[in-house]
LOTORGU-319764 format. One record per residue: residue in three letters; z, x, y of N, C-alpha, C, CB in turn. Coordinates in nm, 2 decimals. Each point is the difference from the previous one (the first is absolute). Glycine has a CB too. Layout:
<markols>
<markol><resn>ALA</resn><n_Z>Z</n_Z><n_X>X</n_X><n_Y>Y</n_Y><ca_Z>Z</ca_Z><ca_X>X</ca_X><ca_Y>Y</ca_Y><c_Z>Z</c_Z><c_X>X</c_X><c_Y>Y</c_Y><cb_Z>Z</cb_Z><cb_X>X</cb_X><cb_Y>Y</cb_Y></markol>
...
</markols>
This chain:
<markols>
<markol><resn>MET</resn><n_Z>-13.03</n_Z><n_X>6.97</n_X><n_Y>-3.57</n_Y><ca_Z>0.06</ca_Z><ca_X>-0.12</ca_X><ca_Y>0.05</ca_Y><c_Z>0.14</c_Z><c_X>-0.02</c_X><c_Y>-0.06</c_Y><cb_Z>-0.21</cb_Z><cb_X>-0.10</cb_X><cb_Y>0.02</cb_Y></markol>
<markol><resn>ARG</resn><n_Z>0.30</n_Z><n_X>0.04</n_X><n_Y>0.06</n_Y><ca_Z>0.13</ca_Z><ca_X>-0.04</ca_X><ca_Y>-0.05</ca_Y><c_Z>-0.01</c_Z><c_X>-0.12</c_X><c_Y>-0.06</c_Y><cb_Z>0.11</cb_Z><cb_X>0.12</cb_X><cb_Y>0.16</cb_Y></markol>
<markol><resn>ALA</resn><n_Z>-0.01</n_Z><n_X>-0.14</n_X><n_Y>-0.27</n_Y><ca_Z>0.01</ca_Z><ca_X>-0.15</ca_X><ca_Y>-0.04</ca_Y><c_Z>0.08</c_Z><c_X>-0.09</c_X><c_Y>0.10</c_Y><cb_Z>0.00</cb_Z><cb_X>0.09</cb_X><cb_Y>-0.25</cb_Y></markol>
<markol><resn>PHE</resn><n_Z>-0.02</n_Z><n_X>-0.21</n_X><n_Y>0.25</n_Y><ca_Z>0.08</ca_Z><ca_X>-0.08</ca_X><ca_Y>0.07</ca_Y><c_Z>0.13</c_Z><c_X>-0.01</c_X><c_Y>-0.02</c_Y><cb_Z>-0.18</cb_Z><cb_X>-0.11</cb_X><cb_Y>0.02</cb_Y></markol>
<markol><resn>GLY</resn><n_Z>0.27</n_Z><n_X>0.10</n_X><n_Y>0.08</n_Y><ca_Z>0.14</ca_Z><ca_X>-0.01</ca_X><ca_Y>-0.04</ca_Y><c_Z>0.07</c_Z><c_X>0.13</c_X><c_Y>-0.01</c_Y><cb_Z>-0.07</cb_Z><cb_X>-0.20</cb_X><cb_Y>-0.13</cb_Y></markol>
<markol><resn>ILE</resn><n_Z>0.00</n_Z><n_X>0.33</n_X><n_Y>0.14</n_Y><ca_Z>0.09</ca_Z><ca_X>0.11</ca_X><ca_Y>0.00</ca_Y><c_Z>0.04</c_Z><c_X>0.05</c_X><c_Y>0.13</c_Y><cb_Z>-0.10</cb_Z><cb_X>0.05</cb_X><cb_Y>-0.20</cb_Y></markol>
<markol><resn>GLU</resn><n_Z>0.22</n_Z><n_X>-0.02</n_X><n_Y>0.21</n_Y><ca_Z>0.07</ca_Z><ca_X>0.03</ca_X><ca_Y>0.12</ca_Y><c_Z>-0.04</c_Z><c_X>0.13</c_X><c_Y>0.06</c_Y><cb_Z>0.18</cb_Z><cb_X>-0.14</cb_X><cb_Y>-0.07</cb_Y></markol>
<markol><resn>LEU</resn><n_Z>-0.22</n_Z><n_X>0.15</n_X><n_Y>0.18</n_Y><ca_Z>-0.02</ca_Z><ca_X>0.15</ca_X><ca_Y>0.06</ca_Y><c_Z>0.10</c_Z><c_X>0.05</c_X><c_Y>0.08</c_Y><cb_Z>-0.22</cb_Z><cb_X>-0.05</cb_X><cb_Y>-0.01</cb_Y></markol>
<markol><resn>SER</resn><n_Z>0.25</n_Z><n_X>0.19</n_X><n_Y>0.02</n_Y><ca_Z>0.10</ca_Z><ca_X>0.04</ca_X><ca_Y>0.07</ca_Y><c_Z>-0.06</c_Z><c_X>0.02</c_X><c_Y>0.15</c_Y><cb_Z>0.11</cb_Z><cb_X>0.12</cb_X><cb_Y>-0.22</cb_Y></markol>
<markol><resn>PRO</resn><n_Z>-0.03</n_Z><n_X>-0.14</n_X><n_Y>0.32</n_Y><ca_Z>-0.04</ca_Z><ca_X>0.00</ca_X><ca_Y>0.14</ca_Y><c_Z>-0.02</c_Z><c_X>0.15</c_X><c_Y>0.05</c_Y><cb_Z>0.13</cb_Z><cb_X>-0.22</cb_X><cb_Y>0.04</cb_Y></markol>
<markol><resn>ASN</resn><n_Z>-0.09</n_Z><n_X>0.32</n_X><n_Y>-0.13</n_Y><ca_Z>0.00</ca_Z><ca_X>0.14</ca_X><ca_Y>0.04</ca_Y><c_Z>-0.12</c_Z><c_X>0.07</c_X><c_Y>-0.06</c_Y><cb_Z>0.25</cb_Z><cb_X>0.00</cb_X><cb_Y>0.02</cb_Y></markol>
<markol><resn>VAL</resn><n_Z>-0.34</n_Z><n_X>-0.08</n_X><n_Y>-0.06</n_Y><ca_Z>-0.12</ca_Z><ca_X>0.08</ca_X><ca_Y>-0.05</ca_Y><c_Z>-0.11</c_Z><c_X>-0.02</c_X><c_Y>0.10</c_Y><cb_Z>0.06</cb_Z><cb_X>-0.03</cb_X><cb_Y>-0.25</cb_Y></markol>
<markol><resn>ARG</resn><n_Z>-0.16</n_Z><n_X>0.12</n_X><n_Y>0.25</n_Y><ca_Z>-0.11</ca_Z><ca_X>-0.01</ca_X><ca_Y>0.10</ca_Y><c_Z>-0.08</c_Z><c_X>-0.13</c_X><c_Y>-0.05</c_Y><cb_Z>-0.02</cb_Z><cb_X>0.28</cb_X><cb_Y>0.05</cb_Y></markol>
<markol><resn>SER</resn><n_Z>-0.04</n_Z><n_X>-0.33</n_X><n_Y>0.04</n_Y><ca_Z>-0.10</ca_Z><ca_X>-0.12</ca_X><ca_Y>-0.02</ca_Y><c_Z>-0.11</c_Z><c_X>0.05</c_X><c_Y>-0.08</c_Y><cb_Z>0.07</cb_Z><cb_X>-0.12</cb_X><cb_Y>0.22</cb_Y></markol>
<markol><resn>ILE</resn><n_Z>-0.15</n_Z><n_X>0.02</n_X><n_Y>-0.24</n_Y><ca_Z>-0.13</ca_Z><ca_X>0.01</ca_X><ca_Y>-0.09</ca_Y><c_Z>-0.09</c_Z><c_X>0.08</c_X><c_Y>0.11</c_Y><cb_Z>0.01</cb_Z><cb_X>-0.24</cb_X><cb_Y>-0.16</cb_Y></markol>
<markol><resn>ALA</resn><n_Z>-0.02</n_Z><n_X>0.23</n_X><n_Y>0.27</n_Y><ca_Z>-0.09</ca_Z><ca_X>0.07</ca_X><ca_Y>0.08</ca_Y><c_Z>0.05</c_Z><c_X>0.14</c_X><c_Y>0.03</c_Y><cb_Z>-0.07</cb_Z><cb_X>-0.20</cb_X><cb_Y>0.10</cb_Y></markol>
<markol><resn>GLY</resn><n_Z>0.20</n_Z><n_X>0.23</n_X><n_Y>-0.13</n_Y><ca_Z>0.06</ca_Z><ca_X>0.13</ca_X><ca_Y>0.00</ca_Y><c_Z>0.05</c_Z><c_X>0.05</c_X><c_Y>0.13</c_Y><cb_Z>-0.16</cb_Z><cb_X>0.05</cb_X><cb_Y>-0.18</cb_Y></markol>
<markol><resn>LYS</resn><n_Z>0.15</n_Z><n_X>-0.13</n_X><n_Y>0.29</n_Y><ca_Z>0.05</ca_Z><ca_X>0.03</ca_X><ca_Y>0.13</ca_Y><c_Z>0.13</c_Z><c_X>-0.05</c_X><c_Y>0.03</c_Y><cb_Z>-0.22</cb_Z><cb_X>0.01</cb_X><cb_Y>0.06</cb_Y></markol>
<markol><resn>ARG</resn><n_Z>0.27</n_Z><n_X>-0.13</n_X><n_Y>-0.10</n_Y><ca_Z>0.12</ca_Z><ca_X>-0.05</ca_X><ca_Y>0.06</ca_Y><c_Z>0.11</c_Z><c_X>0.01</c_X><c_Y>-0.11</c_Y><cb_Z>-0.13</cb_Z><cb_X>-0.17</cb_X><cb_Y>0.15</cb_Y></markol>
<markol><resn>LYS</resn><n_Z>0.25</n_Z><n_X>0.22</n_X><n_Y>-0.11</n_Y><ca_Z>0.13</ca_Z><ca_X>0.00</ca_X><ca_Y>-0.09</ca_Y><c_Z>0.11</c_Z><c_X>-0.05</c_X><c_Y>0.10</c_Y><cb_Z>-0.06</cb_Z><cb_X>0.20</cb_X><cb_Y>-0.16</cb_Y></markol>
<markol><resn>PHE</resn><n_Z>0.16</n_Z><n_X>-0.24</n_X><n_Y>0.08</n_Y><ca_Z>0.12</ca_Z><ca_X>-0.04</ca_X><ca_Y>0.09</ca_Y><c_Z>0.09</c_Z><c_X>0.12</c_X><c_Y>0.01</c_Y><cb_Z>-0.02</cb_Z><cb_X>-0.25</cb_X><cb_Y>-0.05</cb_Y></markol>
<markol><resn>LEU</resn><n_Z>0.09</n_Z><n_X>0.23</n_X><n_Y>0.16</n_Y><ca_Z>0.10</ca_Z><ca_X>0.12</ca_X><ca_Y>0.04</ca_Y><c_Z>0.13</c_Z><c_X>-0.05</c_X><c_Y>-0.09</c_Y><cb_Z>-0.10</cb_Z><cb_X>0.06</cb_X><cb_Y>0.27</cb_Y></markol>
<markol><resn>THR</resn><n_Z>0.16</n_Z><n_X>0.05</n_X><n_Y>-0.33</n_Y><ca_Z>0.13</ca_Z><ca_X>-0.02</ca_X><ca_Y>-0.06</ca_Y><c_Z>0.12</c_Z><c_X>0.00</c_X><c_Y>0.11</c_Y><cb_Z>-0.09</cb_Z><cb_X>0.12</cb_X><cb_Y>-0.23</cb_Y></markol>
<markol><resn>PRO</resn><n_Z>0.20</n_Z><n_X>-0.18</n_X><n_Y>0.20</n_Y><ca_Z>0.12</ca_Z><ca_X>0.01</ca_X><ca_Y>0.10</ca_Y><c_Z>0.03</c_Z><c_X>0.15</c_X><c_Y>0.02</c_Y><cb_Z>0.10</cb_Z><cb_X>-0.22</cb_X><cb_Y>-0.08</cb_Y></markol>
<markol><resn>ILE</resn><n_Z>-0.11</n_Z><n_X>0.31</n_X><n_Y>-0.01</n_Y><ca_Z>0.02</ca_Z><ca_X>0.14</ca_X><ca_Y>0.04</ca_Y><c_Z>-0.10</c_Z><c_X>0.04</c_X><c_Y>0.09</c_Y><cb_Z>0.09</cb_Z><cb_X>0.05</cb_X><cb_Y>-0.21</cb_Y></markol>
<markol><resn>GLU</resn><n_Z>-0.20</n_Z><n_X>-0.06</n_X><n_Y>0.20</n_Y><ca_Z>-0.11</ca_Z><ca_X>0.04</ca_X><ca_Y>0.07</ca_Y><c_Z>0.01</c_Z><c_X>-0.05</c_X><c_Y>0.15</c_Y><cb_Z>-0.15</cb_Z><cb_X>0.00</cb_X><cb_Y>-0.22</cb_Y></markol>
<markol><resn>ARG</resn><n_Z>0.18</n_Z><n_X>-0.13</n_X><n_Y>0.24</n_Y><ca_Z>0.03</ca_Z><ca_X>-0.06</ca_X><ca_Y>0.12</ca_Y><c_Z>0.12</c_Z><c_X>0.05</c_X><c_Y>0.07</c_Y><cb_Z>-0.11</cb_Z><cb_X>-0.20</cb_X><cb_Y>-0.10</cb_Y></markol>
<markol><resn>ALA</resn><n_Z>0.21</n_Z><n_X>0.25</n_X><n_Y>0.04</n_Y><ca_Z>0.11</ca_Z><ca_X>0.04</ca_X><ca_Y>0.07</ca_Y><c_Z>-0.03</c_Z><c_X>0.17</c_X><c_Y>0.04</c_Y><cb_Z>0.17</cb_Z><cb_X>-0.19</cb_X><cb_Y>-0.14</cb_Y></markol>
<markol><resn>SER</resn><n_Z>-0.24</n_Z><n_X>0.25</n_X><n_Y>0.04</n_Y><ca_Z>-0.05</ca_Z><ca_X>0.13</ca_X><ca_Y>0.03</ca_Y><c_Z>-0.09</c_Z><c_X>0.00</c_X><c_Y>0.13</c_Y><cb_Z>0.01</cb_Z><cb_X>0.05</cb_X><cb_Y>-0.25</cb_Y></markol>
<markol><resn>ILE</resn><n_Z>-0.10</n_Z><n_X>-0.14</n_X><n_Y>0.26</n_Y><ca_Z>-0.11</ca_Z><ca_X>-0.01</ca_X><ca_Y>0.13</ca_Y><c_Z>0.08</c_Z><c_X>-0.03</c_X><c_Y>0.11</c_Y><cb_Z>-0.20</cb_Z><cb_X>-0.11</cb_X><cb_Y>-0.13</cb_Y></markol>
<markol><resn>VAL</resn><n_Z>0.29</n_Z><n_X>0.02</n_X><n_Y>0.13</n_Y><ca_Z>0.09</ca_Z><ca_X>-0.04</ca_X><ca_Y>0.13</ca_Y><c_Z>0.08</c_Z><c_X>0.11</c_X><c_Y>0.04</c_Y><cb_Z>0.02</cb_Z><cb_X>-0.23</cb_X><cb_Y>-0.06</cb_Y></markol>
<markol><resn>THR</resn><n_Z>0.06</n_Z><n_X>0.29</n_X><n_Y>-0.05</n_Y><ca_Z>0.08</ca_Z><ca_X>0.12</ca_X><ca_Y>0.04</ca_Y><c_Z>-0.07</c_Z><c_X>0.11</c_X><c_Y>0.08</c_Y><cb_Z>0.13</cb_Z><cb_X>-0.05</cb_X><cb_Y>-0.20</cb_Y></markol>
<markol><resn>ALA</resn><n_Z>-0.25</n_Z><n_X>0.09</n_X><n_Y>0.13</n_Y><ca_Z>-0.09</ca_Z><ca_X>0.11</ca_X><ca_Y>0.06</ca_Y><c_Z>-0.05</c_Z><c_X>-0.03</c_X><c_Y>0.13</c_Y><cb_Z>-0.06</cb_Z><cb_X>0.06</cb_X><cb_Y>-0.22</cb_Y></markol>
<markol><resn>ARG</resn><n_Z>0.01</n_Z><n_X>-0.20</n_X><n_Y>0.23</n_Y><ca_Z>-0.05</ca_Z><ca_X>-0.04</ca_X><ca_Y>0.13</ca_Y><c_Z>0.12</c_Z><c_X>0.01</c_X><c_Y>0.12</c_Y><cb_Z>-0.19</cb_Z><cb_X>-0.16</cb_X><cb_Y>-0.14</cb_Y></markol>
<markol><resn>VAL</resn><n_Z>0.31</n_Z><n_X>0.11</n_X><n_Y>0.10</n_Y><ca_Z>0.09</ca_Z><ca_X>0.01</ca_X><ca_Y>0.11</ca_Y><c_Z>0.04</c_Z><c_X>0.15</c_X><c_Y>0.02</c_Y><cb_Z>0.08</cb_Z><cb_X>-0.24</cb_X><cb_Y>-0.06</cb_Y></markol>
<markol><resn>ALA</resn><n_Z>-0.10</n_Z><n_X>0.33</n_X><n_Y>-0.02</n_Y><ca_Z>0.02</ca_Z><ca_X>0.14</ca_X><ca_Y>0.01</ca_Y><c_Z>-0.09</c_Z><c_X>0.06</c_X><c_Y>0.07</c_Y><cb_Z>0.10</cb_Z><cb_X>0.01</cb_X><cb_Y>-0.19</cb_Y></markol>
<markol><resn>GLY</resn><n_Z>-0.22</n_Z><n_X>-0.08</n_X><n_Y>0.22</n_Y><ca_Z>-0.12</ca_Z><ca_X>0.07</ca_X><ca_Y>0.08</ca_Y><c_Z>-0.11</c_Z><c_X>0.03</c_X><c_Y>-0.07</c_Y><cb_Z>0.15</cb_Z><cb_X>0.09</cb_X><cb_Y>0.13</cb_Y></markol>
<markol><resn>VAL</resn><n_Z>-0.17</n_Z><n_X>-0.11</n_X><n_Y>-0.24</n_Y><ca_Z>-0.11</ca_Z><ca_X>0.04</ca_X><ca_Y>-0.08</ca_Y><c_Z>-0.12</c_Z><c_X>-0.10</c_X><c_Y>0.03</c_Y><cb_Z>0.15</cb_Z><cb_X>0.11</cb_X><cb_Y>-0.19</cb_Y></markol>
<markol><resn>SER</resn><n_Z>-0.26</n_Z><n_X>-0.06</n_X><n_Y>0.22</n_Y><ca_Z>-0.11</ca_Z><ca_X>-0.08</ca_X><ca_Y>0.04</ca_Y><c_Z>-0.06</c_Z><c_X>-0.09</c_X><c_Y>-0.10</c_Y><cb_Z>-0.05</cb_Z><cb_X>0.17</cb_X><cb_Y>0.14</cb_Y></markol>
<markol><resn>ARG</resn><n_Z>0.00</n_Z><n_X>-0.27</n_X><n_Y>-0.11</n_Y><ca_Z>-0.08</ca_Z><ca_X>-0.10</ca_X><ca_Y>-0.07</ca_Y><c_Z>-0.11</c_Z><c_X>0.05</c_X><c_Y>-0.10</c_Y><cb_Z>0.05</cb_Z><cb_X>-0.14</cb_X><cb_Y>0.19</cb_Y></markol>
<markol><resn>GLN</resn><n_Z>-0.13</n_Z><n_X>0.24</n_X><n_Y>-0.13</n_Y><ca_Z>-0.10</ca_Z><ca_X>0.07</ca_X><ca_Y>-0.07</ca_Y><c_Z>0.05</c_Z><c_X>0.08</c_X><c_Y>-0.13</c_Y><cb_Z>-0.11</cb_Z><cb_X>0.02</cb_X><cb_Y>0.21</cb_Y></markol>
<markol><resn>VAL</resn><n_Z>0.21</n_Z><n_X>0.05</n_X><n_Y>-0.17</n_Y><ca_Z>0.08</ca_Z><ca_X>0.09</ca_X><ca_Y>-0.10</ca_Y><c_Z>0.05</c_Z><c_X>-0.09</c_X><c_Y>-0.11</c_Y><cb_Z>0.07</cb_Z><cb_X>0.17</cb_X><cb_Y>0.17</cb_Y></markol>
<markol><resn>LEU</resn><n_Z>0.00</n_Z><n_X>-0.28</n_X><n_Y>-0.14</n_Y><ca_Z>0.05</ca_Z><ca_X>-0.11</ca_X><ca_Y>-0.10</ca_Y><c_Z>-0.10</c_Z><c_X>-0.06</c_X><c_Y>-0.08</c_Y><cb_Z>0.17</cb_Z><cb_X>-0.06</cb_X><cb_Y>0.15</cb_Y></markol>
<markol><resn>ALA</resn><n_Z>-0.28</n_Z><n_X>0.03</n_X><n_Y>-0.09</n_Y><ca_Z>-0.11</ca_Z><ca_X>-0.06</ca_X><ca_Y>-0.07</ca_Y><c_Z>-0.06</c_Z><c_X>0.09</c_X><c_Y>-0.10</c_Y><cb_Z>-0.05</cb_Z><cb_X>-0.14</cb_X><cb_Y>0.20</cb_Y></markol>
<markol><resn>ALA</resn><n_Z>0.04</n_Z><n_X>0.25</n_X><n_Y>-0.16</n_Y><ca_Z>-0.06</ca_Z><ca_X>0.11</ca_X><ca_Y>-0.10</ca_Y><c_Z>0.10</c_Z><c_X>0.04</c_X><c_Y>-0.11</c_Y><cb_Z>-0.13</cb_Z><cb_X>0.09</cb_X><cb_Y>0.18</cb_Y></markol>
<markol><resn>LYS</resn><n_Z>0.26</n_Z><n_X>-0.09</n_X><n_Y>-0.14</n_Y><ca_Z>0.09</ca_Z><ca_X>0.03</ca_X><ca_Y>-0.12</ca_Y><c_Z>0.02</c_Z><c_X>-0.10</c_X><c_Y>-0.09</c_Y><cb_Z>0.09</cb_Z><cb_X>0.14</cb_X><cb_Y>0.14</cb_Y></markol>
<markol><resn>PHE</resn><n_Z>-0.09</n_Z><n_X>-0.27</n_X><n_Y>-0.10</n_Y><ca_Z>0.02</ca_Z><ca_X>-0.12</ca_X><ca_Y>-0.08</ca_Y><c_Z>-0.13</c_Z><c_X>-0.05</c_X><c_Y>-0.06</c_Y><cb_Z>0.20</cb_Z><cb_X>-0.06</cb_X><cb_Y>0.15</cb_Y></markol>
<markol><resn>ASP</resn><n_Z>-0.32</n_Z><n_X>0.10</n_X><n_Y>-0.10</n_Y><ca_Z>-0.13</ca_Z><ca_X>-0.07</ca_X><ca_Y>-0.04</ca_Y><c_Z>0.00</c_Z><c_X>-0.13</c_X><c_Y>0.04</c_Y><cb_Z>-0.03</cb_Z><cb_X>0.14</cb_X><cb_Y>-0.17</cb_Y></markol>
<markol><resn>TYR</resn><n_Z>0.07</n_Z><n_X>-0.19</n_X><n_Y>0.31</n_Y><ca_Z>-0.01</ca_Z><ca_X>-0.13</ca_X><ca_Y>0.05</ca_Y><c_Z>-0.07</c_Z><c_X>0.02</c_X><c_Y>0.12</c_Y><cb_Z>0.20</cb_Z><cb_X>-0.08</cb_X><cb_Y>-0.11</cb_Y></markol>
<markol><resn>SER</resn><n_Z>-0.26</n_Z><n_X>-0.05</n_X><n_Y>0.17</n_Y><ca_Z>-0.08</ca_Z><ca_X>0.00</ca_X><ca_Y>0.12</ca_Y><c_Z>0.12</c_Z><c_X>0.01</c_X><c_Y>0.12</c_Y><cb_Z>-0.22</cb_Z><cb_X>-0.16</cb_X><cb_Y>-0.10</cb_Y></markol>
<markol><resn>LEU</resn><n_Z>0.15</n_Z><n_X>0.20</n_X><n_Y>0.21</n_Y><ca_Z>0.09</ca_Z><ca_X>0.00</ca_X><ca_Y>0.11</ca_Y><c_Z>0.05</c_Z><c_X>-0.13</c_X><c_Y>0.04</c_Y><cb_Z>-0.13</cb_Z><cb_X>0.18</cb_X><cb_Y>0.07</cb_Y></markol>
<markol><resn>THR</resn><n_Z>0.05</n_Z><n_X>-0.29</n_X><n_Y>-0.11</n_Y><ca_Z>0.04</ca_Z><ca_X>-0.13</ca_X><ca_Y>0.03</ca_Y><c_Z>0.13</c_Z><c_X>-0.03</c_X><c_Y>-0.09</c_Y><cb_Z>-0.24</cb_Z><cb_X>-0.08</cb_X><cb_Y>0.06</cb_Y></markol>
<markol><resn>ALA</resn><n_Z>0.23</n_Z><n_X>0.10</n_X><n_Y>-0.17</n_Y><ca_Z>0.10</ca_Z><ca_X>-0.01</ca_X><ca_Y>-0.10</ca_Y><c_Z>0.14</c_Z><c_X>0.07</c_X><c_Y>0.04</c_Y><cb_Z>-0.18</cb_Z><cb_X>-0.02</cb_X><cb_Y>-0.17</cb_Y></markol>
<markol><resn>ILE</resn><n_Z>0.16</n_Z><n_X>0.16</n_X><n_Y>0.22</n_Y><ca_Z>0.12</ca_Z><ca_X>0.05</ca_X><ca_Y>0.06</ca_Y><c_Z>0.07</c_Z><c_X>-0.06</c_X><c_Y>0.12</c_Y><cb_Z>-0.11</cb_Z><cb_X>0.19</cb_X><cb_Y>-0.10</cb_Y></markol>
<markol><resn>THR</resn><n_Z>0.02</n_Z><n_X>-0.23</n_X><n_Y>0.19</n_Y><ca_Z>0.05</ca_Z><ca_X>-0.08</ca_X><ca_Y>0.13</ca_Y><c_Z>0.06</c_Z><c_X>-0.12</c_X><c_Y>-0.03</c_Y><cb_Z>-0.17</cb_Z><cb_X>0.10</cb_X><cb_Y>0.12</cb_Y></markol>
<markol><resn>CYS</resn><n_Z>0.11</n_Z><n_X>-0.19</n_X><n_Y>-0.22</n_Y><ca_Z>0.04</ca_Z><ca_X>-0.12</ca_X><ca_Y>-0.03</ca_Y><c_Z>0.15</c_Z><c_X>0.01</c_X><c_Y>-0.07</c_Y><cb_Z>-0.26</cb_Z><cb_X>-0.08</cb_X><cb_Y>-0.03</cb_Y></markol>
<markol><resn>THR</resn><n_Z>0.26</n_Z><n_X>0.17</n_X><n_Y>-0.07</n_Y><ca_Z>0.13</ca_Z><ca_X>0.04</ca_X><ca_Y>-0.07</ca_Y><c_Z>0.12</c_Z><c_X>0.02</c_X><c_Y>0.11</c_Y><cb_Z>-0.14</cb_Z><cb_X>0.13</cb_X><cb_Y>-0.19</cb_Y></markol>
<markol><resn>VAL</resn><n_Z>0.11</n_Z><n_X>-0.04</n_X><n_Y>0.28</n_Y><ca_Z>0.10</ca_Z><ca_X>0.04</ca_X><ca_Y>0.11</ca_Y><c_Z>0.03</c_Z><c_X>-0.12</c_X><c_Y>0.09</c_Y><cb_Z>-0.09</cb_Z><cb_X>0.24</cb_X><cb_Y>0.00</cb_Y></markol>
<markol><resn>LYS</resn><n_Z>0.00</n_Z><n_X>-0.34</n_X><n_Y>0.03</n_Y><ca_Z>0.02</ca_Z><ca_X>-0.11</ca_X><ca_Y>0.08</ca_Y><c_Z>0.08</c_Z><c_X>-0.11</c_X><c_Y>-0.04</c_Y><cb_Z>-0.19</cb_Z><cb_X>0.06</cb_X><cb_Y>0.07</cb_Y></markol>
<markol><resn>ARG</resn><n_Z>0.19</n_Z><n_X>-0.06</n_X><n_Y>-0.22</n_Y><ca_Z>0.08</ca_Z><ca_X>-0.12</ca_X><ca_Y>-0.07</ca_Y><c_Z>0.13</c_Z><c_X>0.05</c_X><c_Y>0.00</c_Y><cb_Z>-0.17</cb_Z><cb_X>-0.08</cb_X><cb_Y>-0.15</cb_Y></markol>
<markol><resn>VAL</resn><n_Z>0.22</n_Z><n_X>0.19</n_X><n_Y>0.16</n_Y><ca_Z>0.14</ca_Z><ca_X>0.03</ca_X><ca_Y>0.00</ca_Y><c_Z>0.08</c_Z><c_X>-0.01</c_X><c_Y>0.13</c_Y><cb_Z>-0.07</cb_Z><cb_X>0.15</cb_X><cb_Y>-0.18</cb_Y></markol>
</markols>
């Protein structure tokens, strides 16, 4: 367990091990590749994120 008051970095995987936050560099890479025509499935496998995360990232820009 973590002690109360210890600040955690947002770039680490969660306790469950499945969720992590995209860095600005990853976001830019995903959007650039998607605009260039790379499929969502390829990007999800390359960056180890879900298809939903890829889709939402591209929609936000």
